[in-house]
C-alpha positions in Angstrom: 117.7 183.5 81.8 114.7 182.6 79.7 115.1 183.2 76.0 112.1 181.1 74.8 109.4 183.7 75.4 106.7 182.9 78.0 108.2 179.6 79.4 108.9 179.2 83.0 112.5 179.8 84.1 114.3 176.4 84.3 116.3 175.9 87.5 120.1 175.5 87.2 120.9 172.2 89.0 123.7 169.7 89.1 124.3 168.0 85.8 122.8 170.6 83.5 123.7 174.0 84.9 124.6 176.8 82.5 128.3 177.3 82.1 129.2 173.7 83.2 132.1 172.4 81.1 131.3 170.1 78.2 132.8 166.6 78.6 135.3 165.5 76.0 133.4 163.7 73.2 135.3 160.5 73.8 134.3 160.4 77.4 130.6 159.7 76.6 129.1 156.2 77.0 126.7 154.9 74.3 123.4 153.1 75.0 121.1 151.6 72.5 118.0 149.4 72.1 118.3 149.4 68.3 115.5 152.0 68.0 116.8 154.9 70.0 120.2 155.7 71.5 121.5 157.8 74.5 124.9 159.3 75.4 125.9 159.2 79.1 128.4 161.8 80.2 131.0 161.0 82.9 128.9 163.0 85.4 126.2 160.3 85.1 124.2 162.7 83.0 122.1 161.6 80.0 123.0 164.5 77.7 121.7 163.2 74.3 118.6 161.2 73.6 116.1 161.5 70.8 112.6 159.9 70.9 110.9 157.9 69.7 113.8 157.0 67.4 117.4 158.0 67.0 116.8 160.7 64.3 113.8 162.2 66.0 114.0 165.5 67.9 115.9 165.4 71.1 114.4 165.1 74.6 117.7 165.4 76.4 120.1 167.6 74.4 122.5 169.3 76.8 125.4 168.0 74.8 124.4 170.8 72.4 123.3 173.4 74.9 123.4 173.2 78.7 119.7 174.3 78.8 118.4 171.7 76.3 117.6 168.8 78.8 119.3 166.2 80.8 118.7 163.3 83.2 121.1 162.4 86.0 121.2 159.7 88.6 124.2 159.8 90.9 125.7 161.0 94.1 124.8 164.4 95.3 127.7 166.8 95.1 130.1 164.6 93.2 130.5 164.9 89.4 133.6 162.8 88.6 133.3 159.0 88.7 135.9 156.6 89.9 135.4 154.4 86.8 133.1 153.5 84.0 132.7 150.3 82.0 130.4 148.2 80.0 129.3 145.0 81.6 131.4 142.7 79.3 129.7 141.7 76.1 126.8 144.2 76.4 125.5 147.7 75.9 124.8 148.0 79.6 127.0 150.6 81.4 128.2 150.7 85.0 129.5 153.9 86.6 131.3 153.6 90.0 131.4 156.6 92.3 133.4 157.3 95.4 132.0 159.8 97.8 133.2 160.7 101.3 131.9 157.8 103.3 130.8 155.3 100.7 130.8 153.8 97.2 127.9 153.8 94.7 127.4 151.9 91.4 124.9 153.2 88.8 123.9 150.8 86.1 122.3 152.2 82.9 120.6 150.4 80.0 118.0 150.9 77.3 116.1 147.7 78.0 115.5 144.9 75.5 112.7 142.4 76.0 110.9 139.6 74.2 109.1 140.4 70.9 106.1 142.4 71.9 103.7 142.1 68.9 102.1 138.7 69.5 98.5 140.0 69.4 98.9 142.8 66.9 101.3 143.7 64.1 104.0 146.3 64.5 103.4 149.5 62.4 107.2 150.2 62.1 109.0 146.9 61.5 109.7 146.0 57.9 112.2 143.3 58.7 111.4 139.8 59.8 110.5 139.7 63.6 113.2 138.4 65.9 112.8 136.9 69.4 113.6 140.2 70.9 112.4 143.8 70.7 113.1 147.3 72.2 111.3 147.8 75.5 111.2 151.6 75.1 112.5 152.0 78.6 115.6 153.8 79.9 116.5 152.0 83.2 118.9 153.5 85.7 119.7 151.5 88.9 121.8 152.6 91.8 123.2 150.6 94.7 125.4 151.4 97.6 128.1 148.8 97.9 130.0 150.3 100.9 129.3 152.9 103.5 126.5 155.4 102.7 125.9 158.1 100.2 123.2 160.7 99.3 121.8 159.9 95.9 120.1 162.5 93.7 117.7 162.0 90.8 117.3 165.0 88.4 115.2 164.6 85.2 114.6 167.7 83.1 113.4 166.8 79.6 113.2 169.7 77.1 111.3 168.6 74.0 111.9 169.4 70.4 115.7 170.1 70.5 115.5 172.2 73.7 112.5 174.4 72.8 109.6 173.0 75.0 110.3 172.4 78.7 108.5 169.6 80.3 105.4 170.1 82.5 105.4 167.2 85.1 102.5 165.9 87.0 102.1 163.0 89.4 100.4 159.8 88.3 99.2 156.8 90.3 99.3 156.8 94.1 101.9 158.5 96.1 105.1 160.1 94.7 106.6 157.2 92.7 105.3 158.0 89.2 105.2 161.1 87.1 104.3 162.0 83.5 105.3 164.8 81.1 104.2 165.4 77.5 105.6 167.5 74.7 106.1 167.5 70.9 104.0 164.3 70.5 106.1 162.4 73.1 104.7 161.1 76.4 107.3 160.4 79.1 106.6 158.3 82.2 109.0 158.3 85.1 108.6 155.3 87.5 110.8 154.9 90.6 110.9 153.6 94.1 112.2 157.0 95.2 109.9 159.9 96.2 109.7 162.4 93.3 108.8 166.1 93.4 108.9 168.9 90.9 110.9 172.1 90.7 109.4 173.8 87.6 110.3 171.5 84.7 112.6 169.4 86.8 111.5 166.1 88.4 113.8 165.5 91.3 114.4 163.2 94.3 117.1 162.8 97.0 117.6 159.8 99.2 120.2 158.3 101.5 121.5 154.9 100.6 123.4 152.7 103.1 125.4 149.6 102.3 123.3 147.0 100.5 120.5 149.5 99.6 119.4 149.9 96.0 116.9 152.0 94.0 115.7 152.2 90.4 114.2 154.7 88.1 112.7 153.9 84.7 111.8 156.4 82.0 109.4 155.0 79.4 107.7 156.4 76.3 105.4 153.8 74.8 102.4 151.6 75.7 104.7 148.9 77.1 104.8 148.8 80.8 108.0 149.9 82.6 109.2 147.9 85.7 107.2 148.7 88.7 109.5 147.4 91.4 113.2 147.1 92.0 112.9 143.3 91.7 111.2 143.6 88.3 113.7 146.2 87.2 116.6 143.9 88.1 115.0 141.0 86.3 114.6 143.0 83.1 118.1 144.3 83.4 119.4 140.7 83.6 117.3 139.9 80.5 118.9 142.8 78.6 122.4 141.8 79.7 121.8 138.2 78.6 120.4 139.4 75.3 123.5 141.3 74.4 125.8 138.6 75.5 123.9 136.0 73.5 123.9 138.3 70.5 127.7 138.7 70.7 128.2 135.0 71.1 126.7 134.5 67.6 129.7 136.2 66.2 133.1 134.8 65.1 136.0 136.6 66.8 139.6 135.5 66.6 141.4 134.6 69.8 143.6 137.7 69.7 144.6 140.6 72.1 142.5 143.0 69.9 139.4 140.8 70.1 137.8 143.2 72.5 138.0 146.1 70.0 136.3 143.9 67.4 133.6 143.0 69.8 132.9 146.5 71.0 132.8 147.7 67.3 130.3 144.9 66.5 128.1 145.9 69.5 128.4 149.6 68.4 127.3 148.8 64.9 124.4 146.7 66.2 123.5 149.7 68.4 123.5 152.0 65.5 121.2 149.7 63.5 117.6 150.8 63.4 116.0 147.4 63.9 112.6 148.1 62.2 114.2 148.9 58.8 117.7 147.4 59.1 119.4 150.7 58.3 122.7 151.5 59.9 122.9 155.2 61.2 126.3 156.9 60.4 126.4 158.1 64.0 124.1 158.7 67.0 124.5 162.5 67.0 124.2 165.7 65.1 126.5 168.7 65.1 129.4 167.5 67.3 132.1 169.6 65.7 134.8 168.4 63.4 136.8 171.5 64.3 136.7 172.7 67.9 134.4 175.7 68.1 134.0 175.6 64.3 131.2 175.4 61.8 131.9 171.8 60.4 128.9 170.5 62.2 126.6 168.0 60.5 123.7 165.7 61.2 124.8 162.1 60.8 121.7 160.3 62.2 120.9 158.9 58.7 122.1 156.0 56.6 124.5 156.4 53.7 124.3 154.0 50.8 128.1 154.3 50.6 128.4 152.5 53.9 126.6 149.5 52.7 129.5 147.5 51.1 131.8 147.9 54.1 128.9 147.2 56.5 128.0 144.0 54.8 131.7 143.0 54.7 132.1 143.6 58.4 128.9 141.9 59.4 129.5 138.9 57.2 133.2 138.6 58.3 132.1 138.5 62.0 129.3 136.1 61.3 126.3 138.4 61.6 124.6 137.4 58.4 121.1 138.4 59.7 122.2 142.0 60.3 124.0 142.2 56.9 121.0 140.9 55.1 118.7 143.3 56.9 120.8 146.3 55.8 120.9 144.9 52.3 117.1 144.5 52.2 116.7 148.1 53.4 118.9 149.2 50.5 116.8 147.2 48.0 113.6 148.6 49.6 114.7 152.2 49.0 116.0 151.4 45.5 112.6 149.9 44.5 110.7 152.8 46.1 112.8 155.3 44.1 112.4 153.1 40.9 116.2 152.7 40.9 117.1 156.4 41.2 119.1 156.3 44.4 120.1 159.1 46.7 123.3 159.0 48.6 121.5 158.9 51.9 118.1 158.3 53.5 116.3 158.6 56.8 116.4 155.5 59.0 112.8 154.7 58.0 113.7 155.1 54.3 112.3 158.6 53.9 113.9 160.6 51.0 113.7 164.2 52.1 116.1 165.3 54.8 115.9 169.1 54.6 118.7 170.9 56.5 118.1 173.7 58.9 119.9 175.4 61.8 118.8 175.5 65.4 119.9 179.0 66.3 118.5 178.8 69.8 121.2 176.2 70.7 124.7 177.3 71.6 126.3 174.2 70.3 128.8 171.7 71.8 131.4 173.9 73.5 130.2 176.9 71.4 130.5 175.2 68.0 127.8 176.7 65.8 125.6 176.4 63.8 123.7 173.4 65.2 122.2 171.6 62.2 119.4 169.1 61.8 118.8 167.4 58.5 121.5 167.1 55.8 121.4 168.9 52.5 123.9 166.4 51.1 120.9 164.2 50.3 120.4 166.2 47.1 124.0 166.1 46.0 125.3 164.1 43.0 127.8 161.6 44.3 128.8 159.0 41.8 130.0 156.4 44.4 126.4 155.4 45.1 126.1 153.0 42.2 129.3 151.2 42.9 128.4 150.9 46.6 125.0 149.3 45.9 126.4 147.0 43.1 129.3 146.0 45.3 126.7 145.1 48.0 124.6 143.1 45.6 127.7 141.2 44.5 128.7 140.4 48.0 125.1 139.4 48.9 124.8 137.1 45.8 128.1 135.5 46.4 127.0 134.8 50.0 123.6 133.5 49.0 124.4 132.1 45.5 121.2 133.5 44.1 120.3 136.4 41.9 116.5 136.8 41.6 114.4 138.9 39.2 113.9 141.6 41.9 117.6 142.1 42.5 118.5 141.9 38.8 116.1 144.7 38.0 117.9 146.9 40.5 121.3 145.8 39.2 120.5 146.8 35.6 119.2 150.2 36.6 122.2 151.0 38.9 124.8 149.9 36.4 123.2 151.8 33.5 122.9 154.9 35.7 126.7 154.6 36.5 127.5 154.3 32.8 125.3 157.3 31.9 127.0 159.5 34.5 130.5 158.3 35.2 132.1 160.9 32.9 130.5 163.8 34.7 131.9 165.7 37.7 130.3 165.3 41.1 130.7 166.3 44.8 132.8 163.3 45.7 132.6 160.9 48.6 133.5 163.7 51.1 130.4 165.7 50.0 132.4 168.9 49.5 130.3 172.0 49.0 132.6 173.6 46.5 132.6 173.2 42.7 132.0 169.6 41.4 135.1 167.8 40.2 136.1 164.6 38.4 137.0 162.9 41.7 139.2 159.8 41.4 137.3 157.9 44.0 134.0 158.5 42.2 135.4 157.1 38.9 136.7 154.1 40.8 133.3 153.4 42.3 131.7 153.7 38.8 134.2 151.1 37.7 133.1 148.9 40.6 129.5 149.3 39.4 130.4 148.2 35.8 133.0 145.5 36.9 130.8 143.8 39.5 127.8 144.3 37.3 129.5 142.4 34.5 130.2 139.6 37.0 126.6 139.5 38.1 125.5 139.5 34.5 127.6 136.4 33.9 126.0 134.7 36.9 122.6 135.7 35.5 123.5 134.3 32.1 123.0 137.6 30.4 126.2 137.4 28.2 125.4 140.5 26.1 125.1 142.8 29.1 128.2 141.1 30.6 130.2 141.9 27.5 128.9 145.5 27.3 129.4 146.3 30.9 132.9 144.8 31.0 133.9 146.9 28.0 132.6 150.0 29.9 134.5 149.0 33.0 137.7 148.8 30.9 137.0 152.3 29.5 136.6 153.8 32.9 139.7 152.0 34.2 141.7 153.3 31.3 140.4 156.9 31.8 141.3 156.9 35.5 144.9 155.7 34.7 145.2 158.3 32.0 143.9 161.3 34.1 144.3 160.6 37.8 148.0 160.1 38.2 150.6 162.7 38.8 154.1 162.8 37.5 155.3 160.4 40.2 152.6 157.8 39.3 150.6 158.6 42.4 146.8 158.9 42.3 145.6 162.4 43.1 142.3 163.7 44.5 140.7 164.5 41.1 141.6 165.0 37.5 143.9 168.0 37.0 144.8 168.1 40.7 148.2 167.8 42.3 146.8 167.2 45.8 146.3 163.9 47.6 143.1 162.4 48.9 142.8 159.5 51.3 140.0 157.9 49.3 142.7 156.7 46.9 143.5 154.1 49.6 140.3 152.3 48.4 142.0 151.5 45.1 143.6 148.3 46.3 140.7 147.6 48.8 138.2 147.7 46.0 140.4 145.7 43.6 140.8 148.5 41.0 144.5 147.6 40.8 146.4 144.7 42.5 148.3 145.6 45.6 151.6 144.7 44.0 151.1 147.4 41.3 153.8 150.1 41.6 151.2 152.8 41.4 149.3 151.4 44.3 152.4 151.1 46.4 153.5 154.6 45.6 150.1 156.1 46.4 149.8 154.3 49.7 153.2 155.4 50.8 152.7 159.0 49.6 149.5 159.2 51.6 151.2 157.7 54.7 154.1 160.2 54.4 152.5 163.3 53.0 148.8 163.3 54.0 149.3 162.4 57.6 149.8 164.3 60.9 151.7 162.3 63.5 151.0 159.1 61.5 147.2 159.8 61.4 145.6 160.4 58.0 143.7 163.5 56.8 141.0 163.2 54.2 142.7 166.0 52.3 144.6 169.2 53.0 141.8 171.7 53.5 144.0 174.5 52.0 144.2 172.4 48.7 140.6 171.4 48.4 137.5 173.6 47.7 135.2 172.1 50.3 133.3 175.3 51.0 135.0 176.0 54.3 138.1 177.9 55.5 138.7 176.0 58.7 141.0 173.0 59.2 139.8 169.7 60.6 141.2 166.7 62.4 142.5 163.5 61.0 139.8 161.1 59.7 140.0 157.9 61.7 138.4 155.8 59.0 141.2 156.9 56.6 143.8 155.9 59.1 142.3 152.5 59.4 142.1 152.3 55.5 145.8 153.0 55.6 146.4 150.0 57.9 144.5 147.8 55.5 146.3 149.1 52.5 149.8 148.8 54.2 149.0 145.1 54.9 148.0 144.6 51.2 151.2 146.1 49.9 153.3 144.0 52.2 154.2 146.6 54.8 152.8 144.5 57.6 155.0 145.7 60.5 154.2 149.3 59.6 150.5 148.4 59.5 150.7 146.7 62.9 152.4 149.7 64.4 149.8 152.1 63.1 147.0 149.8 64.1 148.3 149.7 67.7 148.6 153.4 67.7 145.0 153.9 66.5 143.6 151.4 69.0 145.4 153.3 71.7 143.3 156.4 70.7 140.1 154.5 71.5 137.9 156.1 74.1 137.9 154.6 77.6 134.9 152.5 76.5 136.6 151.6 73.1 134.4 153.9 71.1 135.4 156.3 68.3 134.2 159.6 66.9 134.7 160.6 63.3 138.1 162.3 63.7 141.1 162.6 66.0 143.2 165.6 66.7 146.7 164.1 66.1 148.4 166.5 68.5 146.1 166.0 71.5 144.3 162.7 70.8 141.0 164.5 71.3 138.1 163.0 69.5 136.2 165.2 67.1 132.9 165.0 65.2 129.8 162.9 65.6 129.9 160.0 68.0 130.0 157.0 67.9 130.8 156.8 64.2 129.7 153.7 62.3 132.2 154.2 59.4 135.1 154.3 61.8 134.1 151.1 63.5 133.5 149.4 60.2 137.0 150.4 59.0 138.5 149.2 62.4 137.0 145.8 61.8 138.5 145.6 58.3 141.9 146.8 59.4 142.2 144.7 62.5 141.1 141.5 60.6 143.6 142.3 57.9 146.5 142.6 60.4 145.4 139.4 62.3 145.2 137.4 59.1 148.6 138.7 58.0 150.0 137.6 61.4 148.5 134.2 60.9 150.1 133.9 57.5 153.5 134.9 58.9 153.2 132.3 61.6 152.3 129.4 59.3 155.2 126.9 58.9 156.8 126.9 55.4 155.7 124.3 53.0 158.1 121.3 52.9 
């Protein structure tokens, strides 16, 4: 079948054939070089990769349509691996295969290398250079560890979200190098196998015996890929050591859950776009929140709302450089917009993220439409001011300095919050129904005024400190007068009777102390009434005008918020039990999508999800610290 007029028919081959089942979202591996990312299916198939950066058009997109491009290295005729793992402390994956007569190991990495720009300046980096840089090479190495096995290489890029098939041609001498170009991207395939072409497919097959090894490198920049197996192995070792050294910079408690904290830290680093410091919400677009449904969004952008929690997580684990880079990205966009912040931006700081649908793609497991861009960037969401002021406050407390540049941003953001807090908005969940007076939006406006007043006192501006504190008190009183039901439980928005998981942020943000009866009743009500099999929904879809009729899974970030809130109100054993349950739902590689189906454990939504991993770090640290307090001997 060829539905893109005039293009050559693409062959249906192992790893990308039409009708092949889609792997469960949680079964994908995640690779990153902090500029682009890739998802590896259990079949050994690269099914998602965008170039040259993670929010660019896809080159391999078969996670959204089996004809949209893939790249497989693995045993011929065997799709199911024996095991997959990360080399400990890294973003380097190993997939082990059993075939009749032998065992193979495939190692995958997006290579890291030393800083490249010694003789010229980078045109993309806005943050201070480090000792390392993305190599712009996807390296795949295969070795036979026992017996013998036929190995197959299949590389079929389809540029521009599955619209332009590759046209390969040989380069260099012999059959070890090939190039393909499309949509402004130039791909170079370098290998010690013999490569031929079948239409838009670059392919090779070879027999490996015990001790034999091969490599294939896909590169897309002026930087040279490895030319031999020995060089490939050397650069792989460099990449492994880079990630292990990076992880070693962190502070992780000696606790059985430490591996979850470390994998979350690595995932957040992998979702960080190094040139700007921005943290992408997820690596993917349009992985469905409802199986086969229409809740399919593009999350390859950065949300200002994430900033406070991201800074807290990075600072808590000892990654001050990453926290500061994200903070400087936020101040960059705030200055560029002269203080008028959007809720989200492109990873390079661009403001316009127009949303469109890719109707030629069938979607993950038939979930349509497939969207790119995100129209939420034009929404009014009043949490943005509290998020940035909370971030500034955290940064200033860490650095003990509030300079003129930051102060100008603070003044603009606090004043915008005070000008708008009494108006309805779309809320933190970006609902596409009618604007409402969402409780969480009011609370974040209170954060803007409250933290702003504290910053004004640090600055010595006592008049603004007084005025902003008075405004914070007015917002606080308004929320208490309008956002509680007859039971004293915080509701989703003024005039509602329904619950919303964002109310769990009330103690986490310090709006009320955790021993306040209203906080306790709200946390327990959400735990008991807004949960399915202990996992927390954002809201009941039937009770909230979000613009859709379909249901959705439980939001994993909300479940981790509940863990943190339960610890804060003294329900430590319940918090520990829920945290254990949530950690048991992690993917085989300890990754999380946005949502979990509470009845099947199936992961739903974009993957891996930064916000989920941020909330995991917060929750796990809260539980560990509570355990440490419980184990302390009583004072004499």
